[in-house]
N, C-alpha and C positions, 0 to 999 in steps of 0.2 A: 503493500499499500503506499509505505513512504517512495519509493522509488516511482512509481505512478504518480505521486503527486508532485515528485521533483520532476517528471517528466511533463507535465501541465503545466507547470511554474514556469518551465524552459520554453515552451511551446506558446505561452502567453508573452513572455519577454520579448522573443523572436517576432511574435505578431504586431507587438506595440513599436517595436522598433521599426519595422518597414511599414508601417503605418505612416512615424513619423518621416520616413524618407520617403514615401509617395507624396507627404503633404510638399516637402521641401519640393520636390522635383513640379508639382505642380505650380508653387510660387515663382519657378520659372528665376527671372534674373533678380527679385527679392528675396530670394534664397536666404532664409536666415541661419539655420543649420541642417542637421539630418543626425536623427537619432537620439540628440540631447536630454530633449524633454523624459524620451520615456527609458533614458537609462537612469535618469537621476531617480526614477522608482524600483528601480531595481537593484538587490545584494549585489555587492561585488562581484564575488564567483558568479553567481548566476549571470552578469551584465557581460563578463569576459564571453563565458561560453554561448550567450544569447550573439554578440557581436562576432563569435567565430563564425556562429551558424550564418548571418547576416553575410559575413565578410566583406568585400573591397567594396561591396554595395554600398554601406553603411555612409562612406563618402563619396556618393555618387552623381549627387545633387551640385560639389563642390566640383567637381569633374567637370560636369557638364555644363554648366553655369560658373566660369572661374571664380571661385570666392573664397576668402580662406575659412576652412571648419573652426568651430568654436574651440578653445583651446583644450576644455574638458572632454569633447568627441577626440580629438585628435589625440589624447593622453590615454584613455583607454582602448583606442584603436592603436595605439603603439605596445601597450601593457597588453595587449591580448594578443599582437604577432609577436610577442618575446614570449608568452607562457604558452604558447600551443605550437612550438614546433612541430614539423612532421616527424616521424618515425623514420629510420632509412628502408623500411619494407611501406610505409604506407602507399596506399593505391593512388593511381595516377591521378585522380580529381583532386584527393586531398593536398599532394603535392603541388599542383597547380593551383588550388584555392587561395593556398600560403604563399605561394611566390606572386598570384595577384595583389594581395593584401599587401607583400611588403613592397609591391612598384608602387603601390600606392599612397605610401608611408611617404617612400623616397620622393615621390610627387611634391608631397606637402612640407616635409622635414628632409631636405636631401644630407644625408653623410657627409661630414667633411671630407672625407678622402674619395668622393664621387663614384664608390664601388657600387658595383651590381651584383645581385645576384643571375646565375647561370641559370638559365631556364630549364626546366625538367624536359626531358624527352616526349614526341607525341605523335612517334611513329604507328601506335596501336590504332591512332583514330584514322592513320591511309587504311589498314587494314580491316579496319570494323565494318559488320554490315549496317546499312542503312538506320536501322530500329538502333542498333547501339549506340551507332555515329550521334544520332538527334538526341539519344537519353543522356551521352557524354556532356555533348554541347550543353545542353538545357543545364545540367548541375554546374557547369561552367560558365554560364551566361555573364557574371560579373567581369570577364575578359572579352565580351564583345562592347567595344567602346570606337567610335569614330576616330580615324587616323592613327590607330594602334595597332601595330603589330606583335605577334608571337609567333611560335610555331602551331599553337591551336586556331588560333586567328586563319593560318594560311591553309590548315586541313580542311578547314570550314569553306574559304574562299575556293580550293577545288572541288566542293563536293555542292553545290546552291541544290540541285535539282534532287541530291538525296534529304535535303537538311527540309525541303520542301515537304516530300514523302512524309518524312517523319513529324512533321506539323501536323499533315490532316491526318495523317494515323492516331498521331495522342489527341486531337480533337475528336473522332471518332471514339476512342475510347476515353472518352471525359476526363482525360490525363491534364486539368489545365496548368498546372503548374510547369510541367514540360511543355504545352504548348505556348504557354506564355516566352519561358524561354528559348524555344525554338524561333519564335516570332519576332524575339530581339535581335537573333543570330541574322536573318532573314532579312531584317532591314537593311544589314549593312554589305549583303552580298550582291555581287552582280551575276544577270544569269538566273535570276530567279524566273522561272513561268508566270507568264501575265495570269494565265488562267488561274492561279491559287487564288488571286483575291485575298491579298497578304490585310489588308486594313481592314477588310469588312471581316477577314477571319480574326485579327485582333481583337475586334469590335465584339465579336459574339464570344471570346475566351473573357474579356473582361465581364459581361455580364452573365456569364453562367459562372464563373469563378473568381466574382468579384469580393465575395466575402472571403475572401484571401488575401490579406494585404501583402502577400509575398508574390499573389499571381498579379495583383493591380503593380507593384510596382516593376516587375517583368514589362506589364503592356505599356505603361506610363513612359519607361523607359524608352522604349521603341519609337513611342509618339515623339518624345524630344527630339530624336535623332534623325528620326524622320526629315520632323521639319527643318533641322539644321542642315540636314543634304539638301533638302530642294532650296533653300537659302543659298547654298555654295555655288 
């Protein structure tokens, strides 16, 4: 029962932080923060665990609308990165999620030496069936950023049709988190079939999965990036 209660508390903390990020994304150029208000209501250890789940997207509004994050948010983010290094035998998605957080931290607080972590490998994505590819990319949606390059992004760019197939499959399976994450990637990819109807598809995903702020986060991120791309 205690474990179940802890899991419920963590899930609630993640949803609260994700809701804060969505609100900040909708604030556009007037973004004040992301995740800060929600973290104030969460006890220390639980806050770090929740930030680890949200990952690099905690500071996404400050990436898409270049603004400095609140000092307390950045400090919690930094402490989470330092407290949860991946094990050497960690799954590739865990390694990449941590790498994404470190890259985001460097963006807002560059180390004095200017050193950067070496990217983990991503060869497994080239070999993965399209279903697995879409699942993995959805987990790694925080890496889907305009103008950013990494091995995962390059793998996605090589397989836009497969990601589109995975998006449709996720919608049919009512897996709204996976559909939203795949849709965020598709927003950035060239070669996506026009017949996919991505914008309408994302509207549907938001409608059906909108009670989950983690779904709303990915859909709103896709919209912001889509508008930014249209203005370039």
